[in-house]
Every structure is written in structure tokens, then in C-alpha cells.
C-alpha positions in Angstrom: 55.3 89.7 72.2 54.7 91.5 68.9 51.7 93.9 68.3 51.0 92.7 64.8 52.2 90.1 62.2 52.1 91.0 58.5 52.1 88.3 55.9 52.7 89.5 52.3 51.8 87.2 49.4 52.5 88.3 45.8 50.1 87.8 42.9 50.4 86.0 39.6 53.8 86.6 37.9 54.9 88.2 41.1 58.1 87.8 43.1 58.4 87.7 47.0 60.7 90.7 47.0 60.5 92.4 43.7 56.8 92.9 44.0 57.3 95.1 47.0 60.4 97.0 45.8 60.3 100.4 44.3 62.4 101.2 41.2 64.8 103.1 43.4 65.6 99.9 45.4 63.5 100.6 48.4 61.9 97.4 49.7 59.1 99.2 51.6 58.1 96.2 53.7 61.6 96.2 55.2 62.7 99.8 54.9 59.5 101.8 55.6 56.8 99.8 57.2 58.6 99.0 60.5 59.0 102.8 61.1 55.2 103.1 61.0 54.5 99.9 63.0 57.3 99.5 65.5 57.8 96.0 66.7 55.8 94.4 63.8 56.9 91.2 62.2 56.8 91.0 58.5 56.8 87.8 56.6 57.0 87.4 52.8 55.7 84.3 51.2 56.9 83.2 47.7 55.6 80.6 45.4 55.9 79.7 41.7 53.5 82.1 40.1 54.3 82.1 36.4 51.1 82.2 34.4 52.7 80.5 31.4 55.6 78.0 31.4 58.8 79.2 30.0 59.6 75.9 28.4 
């Protein structure tokens, strides 16, 4: 059993991983959060979020 589930959803023009990644490459959901919430499960949801079409 896990104490908490965390579901991350990026915003418009976002990306399921880049949104949560610092410029130094640290993906804080993966690299930092579990140290503060041991045993947590982290889910990242991605979807097409471009505001304007590139075509």
C-alpha cells in the first residue's frame, strides 16, 4: 500500500516531463519528491496541448 498518489498534469503548451524539469536537468517529480514523500507514487499525464497548430 502506498501513502499517497500524485498525478501531475501540465498546462497549455506544456510537456509531461519538460514542464517539471529544471534547466539543470533535475526532474523534481522523480529526483526530489520521493525523498520528501517516501513510498509515494508519481504519475505524469501528457496530452496534446499546443494552443496553435504548427501546420
